[in-house]
N, C-alpha and C positions, 0 to 999 in steps of 0.2 A: 585176291590182292594179298591177304595175310599169308596164304600158302606160298605165294611167289616170293614174298619178302623173306620168309623163312628159308626157302631154297637159295635165295640170293646171298644169305649170310651163312649158308652151309648146313642147314637143318631140313629134314624132311618131316613136316608136321601134319602131313595128310591124314594119317591114321588118327591122330589126336583130334584134328578138326572134324573128321567125318564121324567120330564116335559120339554117342550120346552119354557116354560115361561121365558122370558128374553133373549132368544137366539139371537134375532135381535140386542139387545143392546150389547151383548157380541161380536157379529160379527163386529159391528161398532167400538167398542173399539179396537179389534184386527186389523182391517183395518187402523184405525187412528194411532195406534202404529207402524205398519209396514211402513206406509207412512212417519212417522216421523223418521224412522231409528232405532226403538227399535228392538233388536235382541233376547231379552230374558227377564227374570224377575230375580230380580227386575230391573226396568229401571227408571232413574231419569232424569229430565231436570232442570238445574240450570241456570236461566236467558237465557233459550234457548239452553244451551250447554248440550249435552247428556252425561250421565254417566251410563254405563251398568254393570250389575252384582253386586254381593255383594262386596262392596268396603269398605276399612278402612276409618276412620275419616280423615286421611291426604289427601285422594283423594278428598273428599268434600271440605276440607279446602283450598286446592290449587286452586280449581276452584272459590270458593267464594272469596278468597283473590284477585285473578286475576280480577274478575268482580268488586269488590269494588274499586280496584286501577284504573280501566278504566274511 
């Protein structure tokens, strides 16, 4: 599906998708995220506080304002 999408927009990503180049780094990032409590994407940390999923401006503002007031 991803390969076809790439072709549909004019890119051939077959060699990139078929290669294991970078797989170790991807696995490390996945493990680090899981250990930090990330449950999906996008995932953000604001001064160590997690914020998961696509969030509105107000969700970010609330955490930032709380952190600035501390």
